[in-house]
N, CA, C, O and the ligand as a Tripos MOL2 file, in Angstrom:
@<TRIPOS>MOLECULE
protein
  181   179    46     0     0
PROTEIN
NO_CHARGES

@<TRIPOS>ATOM
      1 N           0.9810   -1.3180   -0.0330 N.3       1 MET1
      2 CA         -0.1550   -0.0110    0.1160 C.3       1 MET1
      3 C           0.6960    1.2880    0.0000 C.2       1 MET1
      4 O           1.6330    1.4130    0.7900 O.2       1 MET1
      5 N           0.4860    2.1310   -0.7890 N.am      2 VAL2
      6 CA          1.2410    3.4290   -0.9220 C.3       2 VAL2
      7 C           0.8090    4.4890    0.1130 C.2       2 VAL2
      8 O          -0.3840    4.7830    0.1830 O.2       2 VAL2
      9 N           1.5460    4.9670    0.7680 N.am      3 THR3
     10 CA          1.2770    6.1370    1.6740 C.3       3 THR3
     11 C           1.8570    7.3890    1.1450 C.2       3 THR3
     12 O           3.0010    7.5640    0.7270 O.2       3 THR3
     13 N           0.7100    8.3820    1.2460 N.am      4 TYR4
     14 CA          1.1320    9.5760    0.6860 C.3       4 TYR4
     15 C           1.3840   10.5570    2.0240 C.2       4 TYR4
     16 O           1.2440   10.1130    3.1640 O.2       4 TYR4
     17 N           1.7050   11.7020    1.7980 N.am      5 LYS5
     18 CA          1.8790   12.7260    2.9140 C.3       5 LYS5
     19 C           1.2700   13.9890    2.4610 C.2       5 LYS5
     20 O           1.4840   14.3870    1.3160 O.2       5 LYS5
     21 N           0.5460   14.6290    3.2600 N.am      6 CYS6
     22 CA         -0.0460   15.9810    2.7050 C.3       6 CYS6
     23 C           0.9630   16.9230    2.8020 C.2       6 CYS6
     24 O           1.7530   16.9250    3.7460 O.2       6 CYS6
     25 N           0.9990   17.7950    1.8150 N.am      7 PHE7
     26 CA          2.1160   18.8360    1.9300 C.3       7 PHE7
     27 C           1.5370   19.8390    2.8750 C.2       7 PHE7
     28 O           2.3410   20.5050    3.5280 O.2       7 PHE7
     29 N           0.2500   20.0430    3.0410 N.am      8 ASN8
     30 CA         -0.1290   21.2320    3.7480 C.3       8 ASN8
     31 C          -0.2110   20.8030    5.1910 C.2       8 ASN8
     32 O           0.3570   21.6340    5.9000 O.2       8 ASN8
     33 N          -0.7260   19.7820    5.8830 N.am      9 CYS9
     34 CA         -0.8040   19.5540    7.2380 C.3       9 CYS9
     35 C           0.2380   18.5540    7.4680 C.2       9 CYS9
     36 O           0.6030   18.6440    8.6400 O.2       9 CYS9
     37 N           0.8150   17.7150    6.8900 N.am     10 GLY10
     38 CA          1.9120   16.7530    7.2670 C.3      10 GLY10
     39 C           1.4360   15.5660    7.6070 C.2      10 GLY10
     40 O           2.2220   14.7620    8.1080 O.2      10 GLY10
     41 N           0.0370   15.1970    7.4060 N.am     11 LYS11
     42 CA         -0.3550   14.0390    7.7930 C.3      11 LYS11
     43 C          -0.2110   12.8070    6.9210 C.2      11 LYS11
     44 O          -0.3100   12.9880    5.7080 O.2      11 LYS11
     45 N          -0.0040   11.6460    7.3440 N.am     12 GLU12
     46 CA          0.0980   10.6120    6.3950 C.3      12 GLU12
     47 C          -1.2890    9.9930    5.8650 C.2      12 GLU12
     48 O          -2.2100    9.7360    6.6400 O.2      12 GLU12
     49 N          -1.3560    9.7780    4.4830 N.am     13 ILE13
     50 CA         -2.6730    9.3490    4.1670 C.3      13 ILE13
     51 C          -2.4740    7.9990    3.2110 C.2      13 ILE13
     52 O          -1.6270    7.9410    2.3190 O.2      13 ILE13
     53 N          -3.2000    7.1520    3.4740 N.am     14 GLU14
     54 CA         -3.0000    5.7100    2.6750 C.3      14 GLU14
     55 C          -3.6340    5.7920    1.3740 C.2      14 GLU14
     56 O          -4.7390    6.3340    1.3610 O.2      14 GLU14
     57 N          -3.1940    5.3940    0.3490 N.am     15 SER15
     58 CA         -3.8340    5.3680   -0.8360 C.3      15 SER15
     59 C          -5.2360    4.8510   -0.8990 C.2      15 SER15
     60 O          -6.0200    5.1280   -1.8070 O.2      15 SER15
     61 N          -5.5160    4.0390    0.1810 N.am     16 ASP16
     62 CA         -6.8510    3.4160    0.1950 C.3      16 ASP16
     63 C          -7.9210    4.5430    0.4000 C.2      16 ASP16
     64 O          -9.0580    4.3830   -0.0450 O.2      16 ASP16
     65 N          -7.5390    5.7570    1.1140 N.am     17 MET17
     66 CA         -8.3470    6.7660    1.4930 C.3      17 MET17
     67 C          -8.5890    7.8610    0.3170 C.2      17 MET17
     68 O          -9.3670    8.8050    0.4520 O.2      17 MET17
     69 N          -7.8740    7.6320   -0.7770 N.am     18 ILE18
     70 CA         -7.8740    8.7910   -1.7120 C.3      18 ILE18
     71 C          -8.0700    7.9890   -3.2710 C.2      18 ILE18
     72 O          -7.3590    8.2870   -4.2310 O.2      18 ILE18
     73 N          -9.0260    7.0560   -3.3280 N.am     19 ARG19
     74 CA         -9.1070    6.3020   -4.3390 C.3      19 ARG19
     75 C          -9.6230    7.2350   -5.6100 C.2      19 ARG19
     76 O          -9.1270    7.1280   -6.7320 O.2      19 ARG19
     77 N         -10.3870    7.9020   -5.3760 N.am     20 LYS20
     78 CA        -11.2620    8.8960   -6.3360 C.3      20 LYS20
     79 C         -10.3510   10.0440   -6.5180 C.2      20 LYS20
     80 O          -9.7690   10.3450   -7.5610 O.2      20 LYS20
     81 N         -10.2960   10.6480   -5.3820 N.am     21 ARG21
     82 CA         -9.9160   12.1120   -5.3460 C.3      21 ARG21
     83 C          -8.5170   12.2440   -4.7490 C.2      21 ARG21
     84 O          -8.4190   11.7810   -3.6120 O.2      21 ARG21
     85 N          -7.4580   12.7580   -5.2570 N.am     22 ILE22
     86 CA         -6.2170   12.9060   -4.7810 C.3      22 ILE22
     87 C          -6.4120   14.2590   -3.9750 C.2      22 ILE22
     88 O          -6.1480   15.3790   -4.4130 O.2      22 ILE22
     89 N          -7.0070   13.9060   -2.5040 N.am     23 ARG23
     90 CA         -7.2520   15.0800   -1.7260 C.3      23 ARG23
     91 C          -6.8960   14.6760   -0.2330 C.2      23 ARG23
     92 O          -7.0450   13.5050    0.1150 O.2      23 ARG23
     93 N          -6.4960   15.4960    0.5240 N.am     24 CYS24
     94 CA         -6.1070   15.2520    1.7870 C.3      24 CYS24
     95 C          -7.6150   15.1750    2.6410 C.2      24 CYS24
     96 O          -8.3840   16.1360    2.6310 O.2      24 CYS24
     97 N          -7.8940   14.0120    3.3090 N.am     25 PRO25
     98 CA         -9.1180   13.9340    3.9840 C.3      25 PRO25
     99 C          -9.1930   14.7030    5.2810 C.2      25 PRO25
    100 O         -10.2620   14.8970    5.8600 O.2      25 PRO25
    101 N          -8.0110   15.1410    5.7230 N.am     26 PHE26
    102 CA         -7.9630   15.8100    7.0010 C.3      26 PHE26
    103 C          -8.1270   17.2720    6.7470 C.2      26 PHE26
    104 O          -8.9530   17.8110    7.4830 O.2      26 PHE26
    105 N          -7.4750   18.1100    5.7930 N.am     27 CYS27
    106 CA         -7.4120   19.2810    5.8080 C.3      27 CYS27
    107 C          -8.0240   19.7220    4.3660 C.2      27 CYS27
    108 O          -8.2430   20.9160    4.1630 O.2      27 CYS27
    109 N          -8.2820   18.8000    3.4200 N.am     28 GLY28
    110 CA         -8.7980   19.1170    2.0600 C.3      28 GLY28
    111 C          -7.5720   19.6300    0.9500 C.2      28 GLY28
    112 O          -7.8720   19.8870   -0.2160 O.2      28 GLY28
    113 N          -6.3620   19.7290    1.3850 N.am     29 GLY29
    114 CA         -5.1420   19.8980    0.7310 C.3      29 GLY29
    115 C          -5.1080   19.1200   -0.3980 C.2      29 GLY29
    116 O          -5.4300   17.9350   -0.3090 O.2      29 GLY29
    117 N          -4.7260   19.6560   -1.5830 N.am     30 LYS30
    118 CA         -4.4960   18.9380   -2.8140 C.3      30 LYS30
    119 C          -3.2340   18.5270   -3.2110 C.2      30 LYS30
    120 O          -3.0940   18.0180   -4.3240 O.2      30 LYS30
    121 N          -2.1850   18.6940   -2.3700 N.am     31 ILE31
    122 CA         -0.8470   18.5180   -2.7130 C.3      31 ILE31
    123 C          -0.5020   17.4160   -1.7230 C.2      31 ILE31
    124 O          -0.4840   17.5520   -0.4990 O.2      31 ILE31
    125 N          -0.2050   16.2010   -2.4720 N.am     32 LEU32
    126 CA          0.2300   15.1770   -1.7120 C.3      32 LEU32
    127 C           1.3220   14.7420   -2.2420 C.2      32 LEU32
    128 O           1.3600   14.8600   -3.4670 O.2      32 LEU32
    129 N           2.3670   14.2080   -1.6690 N.am     33 PHE33
    130 CA          3.7820   13.4830   -2.1890 C.3      33 PHE33
    131 C           3.9260   12.1070   -1.4380 C.2      33 PHE33
    132 O           3.2370   11.7200   -0.4940 O.2      33 PHE33
    133 N           4.8820   11.5020   -2.0030 N.am     34 LYS34
    134 CA          5.0790   10.1080   -1.4300 C.3      34 LYS34
    135 C           6.3240   10.3060   -0.6670 C.2      34 LYS34
    136 O           7.2850   10.7230   -1.3140 O.2      34 LYS34
    137 N           6.4880   10.0760    0.6360 N.am     35 PRO35
    138 CA          7.6760   10.3840    1.2770 C.3      35 PRO35
    139 C           8.7100    9.2210    1.0130 C.2      35 PRO35
    140 O           9.9040    9.3470    1.2850 O.2      35 PRO35
    141 N           8.1000    7.9450    0.3980 N.am     36 ARG36
    142 CA          8.9550    6.9060    0.4790 C.3      36 ARG36
    143 C           9.6480    6.9590   -0.9590 C.2      36 ARG36
    144 O          10.5980    6.2010   -1.1550 O.2      36 ARG36
    145 N           9.2850    7.6890   -1.8220 N.am     37 ASP37
    146 CA          9.9540    7.7700   -3.1430 C.3      37 ASP37
    147 C          11.5490    8.3030   -2.8500 C.2      37 ASP37
    148 O          12.5830    7.8360   -3.3270 O.2      37 ASP37
    149 N          11.4420    9.0720   -2.2080 N.am     38 ARG38
    150 CA         12.7870   10.0540   -1.8960 C.3      38 ARG38
    151 C          12.8650   10.0720   -0.2940 C.2      38 ARG38
    152 O          12.0090   10.6030    0.4130 O.2      38 ARG38
    153 N          13.8460    9.5120    0.1100 N.am     39 ILE39
    154 CA         14.1700    9.7850    1.7280 C.3      39 ILE39
    155 C          14.9220   10.9290    1.8850 C.2      39 ILE39
    156 O          16.1340   10.7740    1.7320 O.2      39 ILE39
    157 N          14.5690   11.9270    2.1230 N.am     40 ILE40
    158 CA         15.4540   13.1840    2.2570 C.3      40 ILE40
    159 C          15.7280   13.3220    3.7900 C.2      40 ILE40
    160 O          14.8000   13.5160    4.5760 O.2      40 ILE40
    161 N          16.9800   13.2200    4.1770 N.am     41 LYS41
    162 CA         17.3160   13.5170    5.3550 C.3      41 LYS41
    163 C          17.6940   14.9580    5.5240 C.2      41 LYS41
    164 O          18.4230   15.5800    4.7520 O.2      41 LYS41
    165 N          17.0720   15.4750    6.7150 N.am     42 VAL42
    166 CA         17.4020   17.1090    6.7100 C.3      42 VAL42
    167 C          18.2040   17.1190    7.8970 C.2      42 VAL42
    168 O          17.7230   16.6050    8.9060 O.2      42 VAL42
    169 N          19.5680   17.7170    7.9450 N.am     43 LYS43
    170 CA         20.1370   17.9550    8.9780 C.3      43 LYS43
    171 C          19.7060   19.1230    9.6590 C.2      43 LYS43
    172 O          19.4350   20.2010    9.1300 O.2      43 LYS43
    173 N          19.6510   18.8040   11.0230 N.am     44 SER44
    174 CA         19.2590   19.9610   11.8650 C.3      44 SER44
    175 C          20.3000   21.1750   11.7300 C.2      44 SER44
    176 O          21.5070   20.9370   11.7010 O.2      44 SER44
    177 N          19.8560   22.3360   11.6580 N.am     45 ARG45
    178 CA         20.8790   23.5410   11.5760 C.3      45 ARG45
    179 C          20.7210   24.1270   12.8000 C.2      45 ARG45
    180 O          21.3790   25.1240   13.0960 O.2      45 ARG45
    181 ZN         -3.6490   17.7030    4.8310 Zn       46 ZN46
@<TRIPOS>BOND
     1     1     2 1
     2     2     3 1
     3     3     4 2
     4     3     5 am
     5     5     6 1
     6     6     7 1
     7     7     8 2
     8     7     9 am
     9     9    10 1
    10    10    11 1
    11    11    12 2
    12    11    13 am
    13    13    14 1
    14    14    15 1
    15    15    16 2
    16    15    17 am
    17    17    18 1
    18    18    19 1
    19    19    20 2
    20    19    21 am
    21    21    22 1
    22    22    23 1
    23    23    24 2
    24    23    25 am
    25    25    26 1
    26    26    27 1
    27    27    28 2
    28    27    29 am
    29    29    30 1
    30    30    31 1
    31    31    32 2
    32    31    33 am
    33    33    34 1
    34    34    35 1
    35    35    36 2
    36    35    37 am
    37    37    38 1
    38    38    39 1
    39    39    40 2
    40    39    41 am
    41    41    42 1
    42    42    43 1
    43    43    44 2
    44    43    45 am
    45    45    46 1
    46    46    47 1
    47    47    48 2
    48    47    49 am
    49    49    50 1
    50    50    51 1
    51    51    52 2
    52    51    53 am
    53    53    54 1
    54    54    55 1
    55    55    56 2
    56    55    57 am
    57    57    58 1
    58    58    59 1
    59    59    60 2
    60    59    61 am
    61    61    62 1
    62    62    63 1
    63    63    64 2
    64    63    65 am
    65    65    66 1
    66    66    67 1
    67    67    68 2
    68    67    69 am
    69    69    70 1
    70    70    71 1
    71    71    72 2
    72    71    73 am
    73    73    74 1
    74    74    75 1
    75    75    76 2
    76    75    77 am
    77    77    78 1
    78    78    79 1
    79    79    80 2
    80    79    81 am
    81    81    82 1
    82    82    83 1
    83    83    84 2
    84    83    85 am
    85    85    86 1
    86    86    87 1
    87    87    88 2
    88    87    89 am
    89    89    90 1
    90    90    91 1
    91    91    92 2
    92    91    93 am
    93    93    94 1
    94    94    95 1
    95    95    96 2
    96    95    97 am
    97    97    98 1
    98    98    99 1
    99    99   100 2
   100    99   101 am
   101   101   102 1
   102   102   103 1
   103   103   104 2
   104   103   105 am
   105   105   106 1
   106   106   107 1
   107   107   108 2
   108   107   109 am
   109   109   110 1
   110   110   111 1
   111   111   112 2
   112   111   113 am
   113   113   114 1
   114   114   115 1
   115   115   116 2
   116   115   117 am
   117   117   118 1
   118   118   119 1
   119   119   120 2
   120   119   121 am
   121   121   122 1
   122   122   123 1
   123   123   124 2
   124   123   125 am
   125   125   126 1
   126   126   127 1
   127   127   128 2
   128   127   129 am
   129   129   130 1
   130   130   131 1
   131   131   132 2
   132   131   133 am
   133   133   134 1
   134   134   135 1
   135   135   136 2
   136   135   137 am
   137   137   138 1
   138   138   139 1
   139   139   140 2
   140   139   141 am
   141   141   142 1
   142   142   143 1
   143   143   144 2
   144   143   145 am
   145   145   146 1
   146   146   147 1
   147   147   148 2
   148   147   149 am
   149   149   150 1
   150   150   151 1
   151   151   152 2
   152   151   153 am
   153   153   154 1
   154   154   155 1
   155   155   156 2
   156   155   157 am
   157   157   158 1
   158   158   159 1
   159   159   160 2
   160   159   161 am
   161   161   162 1
   162   162   163 1
   163   163   164 2
   164   163   165 am
   165   165   166 1
   166   166   167 1
   167   167   168 2
   168   167   169 am
   169   169   170 1
   170   170   171 1
   171   171   172 2
   172   171   173 am
   173   173   174 1
   174   174   175 1
   175   175   176 2
   176   175   177 am
   177   177   178 1
   178   178   179 1
   179   179   180 2
@<TRIPOS>SUBSTRUCTURE
     1 MET1         2 RESIDUE 1 A MET
     2 VAL2         6 RESIDUE 1 A VAL
     3 THR3        10 RESIDUE 1 A THR
     4 TYR4        14 RESIDUE 1 A TYR
     5 LYS5        18 RESIDUE 1 A LYS
     6 CYS6        22 RESIDUE 1 A CYS
     7 PHE7        26 RESIDUE 1 A PHE
     8 ASN8        30 RESIDUE 1 A ASN
     9 CYS9        34 RESIDUE 1 A CYS
    10 GLY10       38 RESIDUE 1 A GLY
    11 LYS11       42 RESIDUE 1 A LYS
    12 GLU12       46 RESIDUE 1 A GLU
    13 ILE13       50 RESIDUE 1 A ILE
    14 GLU14       54 RESIDUE 1 A GLU
    15 SER15       58 RESIDUE 1 A SER
    16 ASP16       62 RESIDUE 1 A ASP
    17 MET17       66 RESIDUE 1 A MET
    18 ILE18       70 RESIDUE 1 A ILE
    19 ARG19       74 RESIDUE 1 A ARG
    20 LYS20       78 RESIDUE 1 A LYS
    21 ARG21       82 RESIDUE 1 A ARG
    22 ILE22       86 RESIDUE 1 A ILE
    23 ARG23       90 RESIDUE 1 A ARG
    24 CYS24       94 RESIDUE 1 A CYS
    25 PRO25       98 RESIDUE 1 A PRO
    26 PHE26      102 RESIDUE 1 A PHE
    27 CYS27      106 RESIDUE 1 A CYS
    28 GLY28      110 RESIDUE 1 A GLY
    29 GLY29      114 RESIDUE 1 A GLY
    30 LYS30      118 RESIDUE 1 A LYS
    31 ILE31      122 RESIDUE 1 A ILE
    32 LEU32      126 RESIDUE 1 A LEU
    33 PHE33      130 RESIDUE 1 A PHE
    34 LYS34      134 RESIDUE 1 A LYS
    35 PRO35      138 RESIDUE 1 A PRO
    36 ARG36      142 RESIDUE 1 A ARG
    37 ASP37      146 RESIDUE 1 A ASP
    38 ARG38      150 RESIDUE 1 A ARG
    39 ILE39      154 RESIDUE 1 A ILE
    40 ILE40      158 RESIDUE 1 A ILE
    41 LYS41      162 RESIDUE 1 A LYS
    42 VAL42      166 RESIDUE 1 A VAL
    43 LYS43      170 RESIDUE 1 A LYS
    44 SER44      174 RESIDUE 1 A SER
    45 ARG45      178 RESIDUE 1 A ARG
    46 ZN46       181 GROUP 0 **** ****
């Protein structure tokens, strides 16, 4: 199962929750990305 992450609120959304509409069920944000495609490690500055 693919897990997306909302760009707006940062919550994780399973692909099962967005079958028809790519939309965040929590905040309604339309920008979702896959955090597992690229694992970006940010160093604390
Ligand atoms: Zn959201």
